[in-house]
N, CA, C and O atoms as a GROMACS GRO file, in nm:
protein
  600
    1MET      N    1   1.002   0.761   0.669
    1MET     CA    2   1.092   0.786   0.787
    1MET      C    3   0.996   0.849   0.888
    1MET      O    4   0.985   0.790   0.995
    2VAL      N    5   0.924   0.964   0.869
    2VAL     CA    6   0.851   1.029   0.966
    2VAL      C    7   0.751   0.934   1.033
    2VAL      O    8   0.725   0.944   1.153
    3LYS      N    9   0.690   0.829   0.944
    3LYS     CA   10   0.585   0.747   0.993
    3LYS      C   11   0.650   0.666   1.096
    3LYS      O   12   0.592   0.652   1.203
    4ASP      N   13   0.778   0.604   1.074
    4ASP     CA   14   0.854   0.529   1.159
    4ASP      C   15   0.871   0.593   1.290
    4ASP      O   16   0.841   0.537   1.396
    5TRP      N   17   0.923   0.721   1.280
    5TRP     CA   18   0.950   0.797   1.392
    5TRP      C   19   0.824   0.833   1.480
    5TRP      O   20   0.831   0.840   1.603
    6LYS      N   21   0.712   0.855   1.412
    6LYS     CA   22   0.584   0.864   1.476
    6LYS      C   23   0.545   0.742   1.562
    6LYS      O   24   0.496   0.752   1.675
    7GLU      N   25   0.570   0.626   1.498
    7GLU     CA   26   0.547   0.492   1.564
    7GLU      C   27   0.631   0.479   1.682
    7GLU      O   28   0.580   0.442   1.788
    8LYS      N   29   0.759   0.506   1.671
    8LYS     CA   30   0.844   0.501   1.775
    8LYS      C   31   0.805   0.607   1.901
    8LYS      O   32   0.835   0.578   2.017
    9ILE      N   33   0.746   0.715   1.870
    9ILE     CA   34   0.711   0.804   1.975
    9ILE      C   35   0.578   0.740   2.048
    9ILE      O   36   0.554   0.749   2.168
   10PHE      N   37   0.503   0.680   1.958
   10PHE     CA   38   0.380   0.622   2.011
   10PHE      C   39   0.420   0.501   2.114
   10PHE      O   40   0.368   0.483   2.224
   11ILE      N   41   0.521   0.424   2.056
   11ILE     CA   42   0.564   0.303   2.141
   11ILE      C   43   0.634   0.367   2.280
   11ILE      O   44   0.612   0.315   2.389
   12GLU      N   45   0.704   0.462   2.268
   12GLU     CA   46   0.772   0.519   2.394
   12GLU      C   47   0.680   0.565   2.486
   12GLU      O   48   0.699   0.547   2.606
   13THR      N   49   0.558   0.638   2.434
   13THR     CA   50   0.447   0.687   2.512
   13THR      C   51   0.389   0.572   2.576
   13THR      O   52   0.365   0.584   2.696
   14CYS      N   53   0.361   0.464   2.519
   14CYS     CA   54   0.294   0.344   2.569
   14CYS      C   55   0.383   0.287   2.673
   14CYS      O   56   0.332   0.238   2.775
   15LYS      N   57   0.507   0.288   2.656
   15LYS     CA   58   0.618   0.233   2.761
   15LYS      C   59   0.606   0.322   2.881
   15LYS      O   60   0.593   0.271   2.993
   16VAL      N   61   0.610   0.443   2.865
   16VAL     CA   62   0.592   0.533   2.985
   16VAL      C   63   0.469   0.502   3.071
   16VAL      O   64   0.479   0.484   3.192
   17VAL      N   65   0.348   0.494   3.003
   17VAL     CA   66   0.225   0.461   3.072
   17VAL      C   67   0.237   0.316   3.127
   17VAL      O   68   0.199   0.295   3.242
   18GLU      N   69   0.284   0.224   3.060
   18GLU     CA   70   0.298   0.084   3.110
   18GLU      C   71   0.392   0.088   3.241
   18GLU      O   72   0.361   0.027   3.343
   19ASP      N   73   0.499   0.159   3.231
   19ASP     CA   74   0.580   0.177   3.357
   19ASP      C   75   0.497   0.231   3.476
   19ASP      O   76   0.507   0.184   3.590
   20LYS      N   77   0.411   0.338   3.444
   20LYS     CA   78   0.339   0.382   3.557
   20LYS      C   79   0.253   0.283   3.613
   20LYS      O   80   0.232   0.280   3.734
   21ILE      N   81   0.204   0.204   3.537
   21ILE     CA   82   0.109   0.092   3.582
   21ILE      C   83   0.185   0.004   3.660
   21ILE      O   84   0.139  -0.031   3.769
   22LYS      N   85   0.294  -0.038   3.622
   22LYS     CA   86   0.371  -0.126   3.699
   22LYS      C   87   0.433  -0.071   3.830
   22LYS      O   88   0.444  -0.145   3.927
   23THR      N   89   0.473   0.060   3.834
   23THR     CA   90   0.518   0.119   3.950
   23THR      C   91   0.404   0.140   4.048
   23THR      O   92   0.431   0.135   4.168
   24ALA      N   93   0.282   0.162   4.009
   24ALA     CA   94   0.174   0.176   4.102
   24ALA      C   95   0.127   0.044   4.150
   24ALA      O   96   0.079   0.035   4.263
   25ASN      N   97   0.138  -0.068   4.068
   25ASN     CA   98   0.098  -0.205   4.118
   25ASN      C   99   0.212  -0.245   4.221
   25ASN      O  100   0.182  -0.296   4.329
   26ASP      N  101   0.333  -0.222   4.188
   26ASP     CA  102   0.431  -0.261   4.289
   26ASP      C  103   0.427  -0.187   4.412
   26ASP      O  104   0.458  -0.245   4.516
   27ALA      N  105   0.391  -0.060   4.412
   27ALA     CA  106   0.380   0.020   4.529
   27ALA      C  107   0.251  -0.036   4.623
   27ALA      O  108   0.257  -0.050   4.745
   28ILE      N  109   0.150  -0.059   4.553
   28ILE     CA  110   0.025  -0.102   4.616
   28ILE      C  111   0.046  -0.253   4.680
   28ILE      O  112  -0.008  -0.285   4.786
   29GLU      N  113   0.122  -0.330   4.614
   29GLU     CA  114   0.164  -0.462   4.667
   29GLU      C  115   0.261  -0.451   4.795
   29GLU      O  116   0.251  -0.520   4.897
   30ALA      N  117   0.350  -0.357   4.771
   30ALA     CA  118   0.444  -0.354   4.891
   30ALA      C  119   0.370  -0.278   5.012
   30ALA      O  120   0.395  -0.311   5.128
   31ALA      N  121   0.289  -0.188   4.985
   31ALA     CA  122   0.206  -0.120   5.096
   31ALA      C  123   0.110  -0.238   5.163
   31ALA      O  124   0.101  -0.251   5.285
   32GLU      N  125   0.048  -0.311   5.081
   32GLU     CA  126  -0.031  -0.420   5.134
   32GLU      C  127   0.037  -0.513   5.208
   32GLU      O  128  -0.016  -0.560   5.309
   33LYS      N  129   0.160  -0.550   5.168
   33LYS     CA  130   0.238  -0.657   5.236
   33LYS      C  131   0.269  -0.580   5.370
   33LYS      O  132   0.230  -0.629   5.476
   34SER      N  133   0.330  -0.474   5.369
   34SER     CA  134   0.367  -0.403   5.504
   34SER      C  135   0.252  -0.394   5.592
   34SER      O  136   0.269  -0.415   5.712
   35GLN      N  137   0.136  -0.363   5.547
   35GLN     CA  138   0.018  -0.348   5.621
   35GLN      C  139  -0.032  -0.485   5.684
   35GLN      O  140  -0.086  -0.482   5.794
   36SER      N  141  -0.016  -0.594   5.621
   36SER     CA  142  -0.040  -0.722   5.664
   36SER      C  143   0.062  -0.769   5.762
   36SER      O  144   0.032  -0.849   5.850
   37GLU      N  145   0.180  -0.722   5.747
   37GLU     CA  146   0.281  -0.767   5.857
   37GLU      C  147   0.300  -0.684   5.965
   37GLU      O  148   0.378  -0.713   6.056
   38ASP      N  149   0.228  -0.576   5.961
   38ASP     CA  150   0.215  -0.468   6.084
   38ASP      C  151   0.136  -0.546   6.200
   38ASP      O  152   0.024  -0.592   6.182
   39THR      N  153   0.201  -0.556   6.310
   39THR     CA  154   0.116  -0.619   6.422
   39THR      C  155   0.103  -0.519   6.528
   39THR      O  156   0.182  -0.426   6.544
   40LYS      N  157   0.000  -0.542   6.601
   40LYS     CA  158  -0.018  -0.464   6.724
   40LYS      C  159   0.091  -0.481   6.821
   40LYS      O  160   0.130  -0.595   6.845
   41SER      N  161   0.143  -0.387   6.877
   41SER     CA  162   0.246  -0.396   6.986
   41SER      C  163   0.215  -0.297   7.094
   41SER      O  164   0.106  -0.242   7.097
   42SER      N  165   0.305  -0.274   7.177
   42SER     CA  166   0.270  -0.174   7.290
   42SER      C  167   0.285  -0.038   7.245
   42SER      O  168   0.256   0.056   7.318
   43ALA      N  169   0.331  -0.024   7.126
   43ALA     CA  170   0.346   0.122   7.066
   43ALA      C  171   0.188   0.178   7.034
   43ALA      O  172   0.169   0.299   7.028
   44GLY      N  173   0.098   0.099   7.019
   44GLY     CA  174  -0.035   0.136   7.000
   44GLY      C  175  -0.068   0.241   6.893
   44GLY      O  176  -0.101   0.214   6.777
   45ASP      N  177  -0.055   0.368   6.947
   45ASP     CA  178  -0.088   0.480   6.842
   45ASP      C  179   0.004   0.489   6.740
   45ASP      O  180  -0.034   0.534   6.632
   46LYS      N  181   0.137   0.450   6.756
   46LYS     CA  182   0.233   0.460   6.668
   46LYS      C  183   0.204   0.346   6.554
   46LYS      O  184   0.234   0.373   6.437
   47VAL      N  185   0.152   0.232   6.584
   47VAL     CA  186   0.116   0.138   6.495
   47VAL      C  187  -0.014   0.177   6.412
   47VAL      O  188  -0.023   0.151   6.293
   48GLU      N  189  -0.107   0.238   6.478
   48GLU     CA  190  -0.233   0.288   6.414
   48GLU      C  191  -0.188   0.398   6.313
   48GLU      O  192  -0.231   0.400   6.198
   49THR      N  193  -0.099   0.489   6.360
   49THR     CA  194  -0.056   0.591   6.254
   49THR      C  195   0.008   0.523   6.134
   49THR      O  196  -0.022   0.558   6.020
   50SER      N  197   0.100   0.422   6.159
   50SER     CA  198   0.169   0.368   6.057
   50SER      C  199   0.064   0.293   5.953
   50SER      O  200   0.084   0.303   5.832
   51ARG      N  201  -0.041   0.223   6.000
   51ARG     CA  202  -0.134   0.158   5.940
   51ARG      C  203  -0.219   0.266   5.842
   51ARG      O  204  -0.246   0.241   5.724
   52GLU      N  205  -0.253   0.382   5.906
   52GLU     CA  206  -0.321   0.484   5.846
   52GLU      C  207  -0.235   0.534   5.727
   52GLU      O  208  -0.288   0.550   5.617
   53MET      N  209  -0.117   0.557   5.745
   53MET     CA  210  -0.023   0.618   5.644
   53MET      C  211  -0.016   0.512   5.519
   53MET      O  212  -0.023   0.548   5.402
   54LEU      N  213  -0.002   0.378   5.559
   54LEU     CA  214  -0.006   0.267   5.466
   54LEU      C  215  -0.129   0.275   5.378
   54LEU      O  216  -0.120   0.272   5.255
   55LYS      N  217  -0.246   0.286   5.446
   55LYS     CA  218  -0.391   0.290   5.383
   55LYS      C  219  -0.376   0.401   5.281
   55LYS      O  220  -0.397   0.378   5.162
   56GLN      N  221  -0.336   0.528   5.327
   56GLN     CA  222  -0.345   0.640   5.234
   56GLN      C  223  -0.250   0.624   5.114
   56GLN      O  224  -0.277   0.671   5.004
   57ASP      N  225  -0.130   0.552   5.144
   57ASP     CA  226  -0.041   0.518   5.041
   57ASP      C  227  -0.104   0.421   4.931
   57ASP      O  228  -0.083   0.433   4.810
   58ILE      N  229  -0.177   0.330   4.986
   58ILE     CA  230  -0.238   0.236   4.884
   58ILE      C  231  -0.340   0.303   4.815
   58ILE      O  232  -0.351   0.276   4.695
   59GLU      N  233  -0.427   0.395   4.870
   59GLU     CA  234  -0.523   0.470   4.800
   59GLU      C  235  -0.481   0.559   4.698
   59GLU      O  236  -0.539   0.573   4.590
   60ARG      N  237  -0.371   0.625   4.737
   60ARG     CA  238  -0.295   0.721   4.641
   60ARG      C  239  -0.243   0.638   4.522
   60ARG      O  240  -0.253   0.688   4.410
   61ASN      N  241  -0.188   0.515   4.536
   61ASN     CA  242  -0.131   0.439   4.432
   61ASN      C  243  -0.246   0.392   4.347
   61ASN      O  244  -0.235   0.390   4.224
   62GLN      N  245  -0.362   0.351   4.411
   62GLN     CA  246  -0.466   0.293   4.341
   62GLN      C  247  -0.524   0.397   4.235
   62GLN      O  248  -0.563   0.361   4.124
   63ARG      N  249  -0.525   0.528   4.280
   63ARG     CA  250  -0.566   0.645   4.206
   63ARG      C  251  -0.470   0.661   4.086
   63ARG      O  252  -0.516   0.682   3.974
   64LEU      N  253  -0.337   0.650   4.107
   64LEU     CA  254  -0.240   0.666   4.001
   64LEU      C  255  -0.249   0.542   3.903
   64LEU      O  256  -0.229   0.556   3.783
   65LEU      N  257  -0.280   0.420   3.959
   65LEU     CA  258  -0.293   0.299   3.876
   65LEU      C  259  -0.420   0.318   3.776
   65LEU      O  260  -0.421   0.283   3.658
   66MET      N  261  -0.526   0.380   3.844
   66MET     CA  262  -0.644   0.398   3.762
   66MET      C  263  -0.621   0.488   3.647
   66MET      O  264  -0.658   0.458   3.533
   67GLU      N  265  -0.557   0.601   3.678
   67GLU     CA  266  -0.525   0.713   3.584
   67GLU      C  267  -0.443   0.648   3.476
   67GLU      O  268  -0.477   0.661   3.359
   68ALA      N  269  -0.335   0.576   3.511
   68ALA     CA  270  -0.230   0.513   3.407
   68ALA      C  271  -0.320   0.414   3.319
   68ALA      O  272  -0.302   0.410   3.197
   69GLN      N  273  -0.412   0.337   3.380
   69GLN     CA  274  -0.481   0.241   3.304
   69GLN      C  275  -0.580   0.312   3.189
   69GLN      O  276  -0.597   0.267   3.076
   70GLN      N  277  -0.641   0.430   3.242
   70GLN     CA  278  -0.714   0.503   3.152
   70GLN      C  279  -0.626   0.568   3.041
   70GLN      O  280  -0.666   0.572   2.924
   71GLN      N  281  -0.522   0.611   3.074
   71GLN     CA  282  -0.419   0.668   2.972
   71GLN      C  283  -0.392   0.560   2.865
   71GLN      O  284  -0.400   0.587   2.746
   72LEU      N  285  -0.358   0.430   2.915
   72LEU     CA  286  -0.338   0.322   2.828
   72LEU      C  287  -0.444   0.297   2.745
   72LEU      O  288  -0.423   0.277   2.626
   73HIS      N  289  -0.567   0.295   2.795
   73HIS     CA  290  -0.698   0.278   2.714
   73HIS      C  291  -0.706   0.380   2.595
   73HIS      O  292  -0.736   0.350   2.480
   74VAL      N  293  -0.677   0.501   2.638
   74VAL     CA  294  -0.676   0.615   2.537
   74VAL      C  295  -0.588   0.587   2.428
   74VAL      O  296  -0.623   0.596   2.310
   75LEU      N  297  -0.458   0.549   2.472
   75LEU     CA  298  -0.344   0.509   2.366
   75LEU      C  299  -0.394   0.409   2.273
   75LEU      O  300  -0.374   0.419   2.152
   76GLN      N  301  -0.466   0.303   2.330
   76GLN     CA  302  -0.497   0.192   2.246
   76GLN      C  303  -0.601   0.225   2.146
   76GLN      O  304  -0.617   0.152   2.049
   77SER      N  305  -0.676   0.336   2.166
   77SER     CA  306  -0.776   0.378   2.064
   77SER      C  307  -0.723   0.465   1.961
   77SER      O  308  -0.793   0.492   1.864
   78ILE      N  309  -0.597   0.517   1.975
   78ILE     CA  310  -0.542   0.598   1.870
   78ILE      C  311  -0.504   0.527   1.733
   78ILE      O  312  -0.444   0.419   1.725
   79ARG      N  313  -0.544   0.598   1.636
   79ARG     CA  314  -0.513   0.560   1.496
   79ARG      C  315  -0.396   0.667   1.452
   79ARG      O  316  -0.413   0.789   1.459
   80LEU      N  317  -0.279   0.608   1.408
   80LEU     CA  318  -0.176   0.684   1.366
   80LEU      C  319  -0.172   0.733   1.234
   80LEU      O  320  -0.070   0.786   1.190
   81ASN      N  321  -0.287   0.720   1.160
   81ASN     CA  322  -0.301   0.776   1.022
   81ASN      C  323  -0.293   0.925   1.008
   81ASN      O  324  -0.351   0.997   1.089
   82GLU      N  325  -0.227   0.972   0.914
   82GLU     CA  326  -0.214   1.117   0.887
   82GLU      C  327  -0.350   1.182   0.877
   82GLU      O  328  -0.444   1.128   0.818
   83LYS      N  329  -0.358   1.293   0.932
   83LYS     CA  330  -0.487   1.378   0.921
   83LYS      C  331  -0.475   1.510   0.872
   83LYS      O  332  -0.379   1.575   0.914
   84PRO      N  333  -0.552   1.562   0.792
   84PRO     CA  334  -0.535   1.702   0.736
   84PRO      C  335  -0.541   1.823   0.847
   84PRO      O  336  -0.505   1.939   0.829
   85GLN      N  337  -0.592   1.771   0.956
   85GLN     CA  338  -0.595   1.881   1.070
   85GLN      C  339  -0.571   1.802   1.197
   85GLN      O  340  -0.603   1.684   1.211
   86ILE      N  341  -0.514   1.874   1.286
   86ILE     CA  342  -0.467   1.822   1.414
   86ILE      C  343  -0.585   1.764   1.502
   86ILE      O  344  -0.686   1.829   1.528
   87ALA      N  345  -0.560   1.634   1.545
   87ALA     CA  346  -0.656   1.565   1.616
   87ALA      C  347  -0.575   1.454   1.706
   87ALA      O  348  -0.452   1.446   1.704
   88MET      N  349  -0.650   1.380   1.775
   88MET     CA  350  -0.588   1.284   1.865
   88MET      C  351  -0.502   1.196   1.785
   88MET      O  352  -0.551   1.156   1.680
   89GLY      N  353  -0.386   1.161   1.815
   89GLY     CA  354  -0.292   1.084   1.736
   89GLY      C  355  -0.208   1.151   1.635
   89GLY      O  356  -0.128   1.088   1.564
   90SER      N  357  -0.228   1.285   1.628
   90SER     CA  358  -0.147   1.373   1.531
   90SER      C  359  -0.009   1.402   1.603
   90SER      O  360   0.004   1.431   1.722
   91LEU      N  361   0.087   1.389   1.515
   91LEU     CA  362   0.237   1.446   1.546
   91LEU      C  363   0.244   1.570   1.477
   91LEU      O  364   0.222   1.578   1.356
   92ILE      N  365   0.274   1.671   1.553
   92ILE     CA  366   0.273   1.811   1.499
   92ILE      C  367   0.421   1.870   1.513
   92ILE      O  368   0.484   1.879   1.619
   93LYS      N  369   0.467   1.909   1.383
   93LYS     CA  370   0.592   1.994   1.397
   93LYS      C  371   0.566   2.134   1.393
   93LYS      O  372   0.508   2.183   1.296
   94THR      N  373   0.609   2.211   1.501
   94THR     CA  374   0.591   2.350   1.500
   94THR      C  375   0.718   2.416   1.492
   94THR      O  376   0.823   2.353   1.494
   95SER      N  377   0.710   2.560   1.483
   95SER     CA  378   0.824   2.639   1.483
   95SER      C  379   0.904   2.619   1.608
   95SER      O  380   1.025   2.645   1.611
   96LYS      N  381   0.838   2.575   1.711
   96LYS     CA  382   0.899   2.550   1.853
   96LYS      C  383   0.925   2.412   1.901
   96LYS      O  384   0.969   2.386   2.013
   97GLY      N  385   0.894   2.324   1.808
   97GLY     CA  386   0.920   2.175   1.846
   97GLY      C  387   0.797   2.101   1.811
   97GLY      O  388   0.698   2.149   1.755
   98TYR      N  389   0.817   1.974   1.852
   98TYR     CA  390   0.715   1.864   1.832
   98TYR      C  391   0.622   1.848   1.936
   98TYR      O  392   0.653   1.870   2.054
   99PHE      N  393   0.492   1.803   1.895
   99PHE     CA  394   0.400   1.767   1.996
   99PHE      C  395   0.331   1.641   1.936
   99PHE      O  396   0.308   1.619   1.818
  100PHE      N  397   0.302   1.556   2.051
  100PHE     CA  398   0.224   1.422   2.013
  100PHE      C  399   0.092   1.431   2.092
  100PHE      O  400   0.085   1.431   2.215
  101MET      N  401  -0.005   1.438   2.011
  101MET     CA  402  -0.142   1.452   2.080
  101MET      C  403  -0.190   1.310   2.128
  101MET      O  404  -0.225   1.224   2.047
  102SER      N  405  -0.190   1.293   2.255
  102SER     CA  406  -0.241   1.160   2.300
  102SER      C  407  -0.267   1.160   2.451
  102SER      O  408  -0.381   1.190   2.486
  103VAL      N  409  -0.180   1.131   2.539
  103VAL     CA  410  -0.210   1.155   2.685
  103VAL      C  411  -0.099   1.243   2.746
  103VAL      O  412   0.012   1.252   2.693
  104PRO      N  413  -0.135   1.308   2.864
  104PRO     CA  414  -0.047   1.396   2.930
  104PRO      C  415   0.067   1.343   3.001
  104PRO      O  416   0.062   1.327   3.123
  105ILE      N  417   0.175   1.312   2.928
  105ILE     CA  418   0.305   1.260   2.990
  105ILE      C  419   0.402   1.354   2.992
  105ILE      O  420   0.487   1.332   3.079
  106GLY      N  421   0.419   1.460   2.920
  106GLY     CA  422   0.522   1.556   2.919
  106GLY      C  423   0.622   1.520   2.812
  106GLY      O  424   0.588   1.457   2.711
  107LYS      N  425   0.747   1.561   2.834
  107LYS     CA  426   0.850   1.555   2.736
  107LYS      C  427   0.908   1.415   2.737
  107LYS      O  428   0.934   1.356   2.841
  108ILE      N  429   0.926   1.362   2.610
  108ILE     CA  430   1.019   1.242   2.593
  108ILE      C  431   1.109   1.275   2.483
  108ILE      O  432   1.093   1.370   2.406
  109ASN      N  433   1.214   1.181   2.480
  109ASN     CA  434   1.322   1.195   2.380
  109ASN      C  435   1.322   1.075   2.285
  109ASN      O  436   1.349   0.962   2.326
  110VAL      N  437   1.296   1.098   2.169
  110VAL     CA  438   1.300   0.985   2.068
  110VAL      C  439   1.396   1.014   1.965
  110VAL      O  440   1.381   1.116   1.898
  111GLU      N  441   1.496   0.934   1.945
  111GLU     CA  442   1.602   0.948   1.838
  111GLU      C  443   1.661   1.097   1.862
  111GLU      O  444   1.669   1.175   1.767
  112GLN      N  445   1.700   1.131   1.983
  112GLN     CA  446   1.756   1.261   2.005
  112GLN      C  447   1.675   1.373   1.981
  112GLN      O  448   1.732   1.482   1.980
  113LYS      N  449   1.546   1.370   1.962
  113LYS     CA  450   1.460   1.478   1.941
  113LYS      C  451   1.361   1.476   2.062
  113LYS      O  452   1.320   1.371   2.112
  114GLU      N  453   1.324   1.610   2.107
  114GLU     CA  454   1.235   1.625   2.219
  114GLU      C  455   1.101   1.624   2.155
  114GLU      O  456   1.082   1.685   2.050
  115VAL      N  457   1.004   1.555   2.215
  115VAL     CA  458   0.863   1.558   2.173
  115VAL      C  459   0.788   1.585   2.306
  115VAL      O  460   0.818   1.525   2.409
  116PHE      N  461   0.690   1.675   2.300
  116PHE     CA  462   0.604   1.708   2.410
  116PHE      C  463   0.478   1.626   2.391
  116PHE      O  464   0.403   1.655   2.298
  117VAL      N  465   0.449   1.524   2.475
  117VAL     CA  466   0.328   1.427   2.471
  117VAL      C  467   0.210   1.491   2.553
  117VAL      O  468   0.203   1.479   2.675
  118ILE      N  469   0.125   1.556   2.481
  118ILE     CA  470   0.016   1.622   2.560
  118ILE      C  471  -0.112   1.564   2.513
  118ILE      O  472  -0.121   1.490   2.415
  119SER      N  473  -0.217   1.604   2.594
  119SER     CA  474  -0.360   1.556   2.563
  119SER      C  475  -0.423   1.655   2.486
  119SER      O  476  -0.367   1.763   2.468
  120VAL      N  477  -0.538   1.630   2.435
  120VAL     CA  478  -0.625   1.734   2.352
  120VAL      C  479  -0.694   1.811   2.433
  120VAL      O  480  -0.759   1.904   2.384
  121THR      N  481  -0.695   1.790   2.576
  121THR     CA  482  -0.768   1.865   2.663
  121THR      C  483  -0.664   1.959   2.744
  121THR      O  484  -0.711   2.039   2.826
  122SER      N  485  -0.536   1.954   2.725
  122SER     CA  486  -0.447   2.032   2.780
  122SER      C  487  -0.457   2.185   2.714
  122SER      O  488  -0.504   2.202   2.602
  123PRO      N  489  -0.410   2.288   2.791
  123PRO     CA  490  -0.435   2.420   2.727
  123PRO      C  491  -0.369   2.433   2.590
  123PRO      O  492  -0.427   2.497   2.502
  124VAL      N  493  -0.253   2.376   2.569
  124VAL     CA  494  -0.186   2.382   2.427
  124VAL      C  495  -0.267   2.293   2.345
  124VAL      O  496  -0.302   2.334   2.234
  125GLY      N  497  -0.303   2.170   2.385
  125GLY     CA  498  -0.381   2.079   2.304
  125GLY      C  499  -0.513   2.142   2.255
  125GLY      O  500  -0.541   2.134   2.135
  126LYS      N  501  -0.594   2.205   2.341
  126LYS     CA  502  -0.710   2.272   2.302
  126LYS      C  503  -0.688   2.372   2.187
  126LYS      O  504  -0.765   2.380   2.091
  127MET      N  505  -0.575   2.451   2.201
  127MET     CA  506  -0.554   2.548   2.093
  127MET      C  507  -0.508   2.479   1.965
  127MET      O  508  -0.533   2.537   1.859
  128LEU      N  509  -0.448   2.367   1.962
  128LEU     CA  510  -0.399   2.302   1.848
  128LEU      C  511  -0.503   2.223   1.775
  128LEU      O  512  -0.503   2.217   1.652
  129VAL      N  513  -0.596   2.161   1.853
  129VAL     CA  514  -0.696   2.060   1.785
  129VAL      C  515  -0.775   2.139   1.663
  129VAL      O  516  -0.823   2.250   1.685
  130GLY      N  517  -0.784   2.089   1.560
  130GLY     CA  518  -0.860   2.140   1.452
  130GLY      C  519  -0.772   2.231   1.355
  130GLY      O  520  -0.813   2.263   1.244
  131LYS      N  521  -0.652   2.269   1.404
  131LYS     CA  522  -0.579   2.358   1.324
  131LYS      C  523  -0.523   2.277   1.208
  131LYS      O  524  -0.515   2.154   1.211
  132LYS      N  525  -0.484   2.354   1.103
  132LYS     CA  526  -0.426   2.292   0.980
  132LYS      C  527  -0.279   2.348   0.957
  132LYS      O  528  -0.228   2.438   1.023
  133LEU      N  529  -0.219   2.280   0.851
  133LEU     CA  530  -0.089   2.324   0.818
  133LEU      C  531  -0.069   2.470   0.793
  133LEU      O  532  -0.152   2.523   0.719
  134GLY      N  533   0.022   2.540   0.841
  134GLY     CA  534   0.050   2.678   0.815
  134GLY      C  535  -0.027   2.768   0.923
  134GLY      O  536   0.000   2.888   0.929
  135GLU      N  537  -0.114   2.717   1.001
  135GLU     CA  538  -0.189   2.808   1.099
  135GLU      C  539  -0.092   2.824   1.225
  135GLU      O  540   0.010   2.758   1.246
  136GLU      N  541  -0.140   2.914   1.297
  136GLU     CA  542  -0.047   2.956   1.412
  136GLU      C  543  -0.136   2.971   1.549
  136GLU      O  544  -0.249   3.019   1.552
  137VAL      N  545  -0.073   2.928   1.645
  137VAL     CA  546  -0.130   2.950   1.781
  137VAL      C  547  -0.050   3.035   1.874
  137VAL      O  548   0.072   3.038   1.858
  138VAL      N  549  -0.102   3.098   1.961
  138VAL     CA  550  -0.014   3.172   2.048
  138VAL      C  551  -0.050   3.115   2.201
  138VAL      O  552  -0.165   3.121   2.243
  139PHE      N  553   0.042   3.069   2.267
  139PHE     CA  554   0.022   3.024   2.409
  139PHE      C  555   0.124   3.089   2.491
  139PHE      O  556   0.243   3.080   2.462
  140ASN      N  557   0.080   3.156   2.597
  140ASN     CA  558   0.156   3.224   2.703
  140ASN      C  559   0.256   3.312   2.619
  140ASN      O  560   0.377   3.307   2.640
  141GLY      N  561   0.205   3.386   2.530
  141GLY     CA  562   0.288   3.483   2.449
  141GLY      C  563   0.380   3.439   2.348
  141GLY      O  564   0.446   3.517   2.279
  142VAL      N  565   0.386   3.307   2.339
  142VAL     CA  566   0.483   3.232   2.243
  142VAL      C  567   0.391   3.183   2.116
  142VAL      O  568   0.283   3.125   2.134
  143SER      N  569   0.440   3.208   1.999
  143SER     CA  570   0.390   3.180   1.887
  143SER      C  571   0.435   3.042   1.822
  143SER      O  572   0.553   3.021   1.793
  144TYR      N  573   0.340   2.954   1.801
  144TYR     CA  574   0.363   2.827   1.748
  144TYR      C  575   0.307   2.810   1.600
  144TYR      O  576   0.189   2.780   1.581
  145LYS      N  577   0.394   2.832   1.500
  145LYS     CA  578   0.343   2.795   1.364
  145LYS      C  579   0.344   2.657   1.337
  145LYS      O  580   0.440   2.591   1.378
  146ILE      N  581   0.249   2.602   1.272
  146ILE     CA  582   0.225   2.457   1.244
  146ILE      C  583   0.304   2.427   1.114
  146ILE      O  584   0.250   2.458   1.007
  147GLU      N  585   0.417   2.375   1.115
  147GLU     CA  586   0.489   2.345   1.006
  147GLU      C  587   0.466   2.216   0.924
  147GLU      O  588   0.490   2.206   0.803
  148ASN      N  589   0.413   2.112   1.008
  148ASN     CA  590   0.368   1.988   0.952
  148ASN      C  591   0.281   1.910   1.044
  148ASN      O  592   0.290   1.916   1.166
  149ILE      N  593   0.197   1.837   0.977
  149ILE     CA  594   0.112   1.746   1.067
  149ILE      C  595   0.125   1.596   1.014
  149ILE      O  596   0.097   1.568   0.897
  150TYR      N  597   0.165   1.508   1.099
  150TYR     CA  598   0.176   1.359   1.056
  150TYR      C  599   0.073   1.269   1.126
  150TYR      O  600   0.069   1.149   1.102
   0.00000   0.00000   0.00000
């Protein structure tokens, strides 16, 4: 049961990242289309300002796209096998909730349970990596006891 749930968490995480990629691609495409349709008129400076804003929008979305593609690459390298200690791909049940060690996308809901999807380089992730069942970490004054590692 837990293995299936972990797989569902992984699939949902991939969907979130794939949605980011699609959104960034769509935004880039729309901005490029607007930019190519923008023609010089008597407005001059107004058109140049509009073109510059579109250029910045394209660049921002290209950065978001690259980040999401990198996240997808990380996800594709994860092995969901259970590990004796917390590592990339671990699903951790703590006294304060569930954490899935993969990419930094935040909270998702899978089968009506909240899961915090975090990276191993996040502040909490750094504290959890290498820990074993029964150990405890304290983050921002809150204690997280490791109840299970999947």
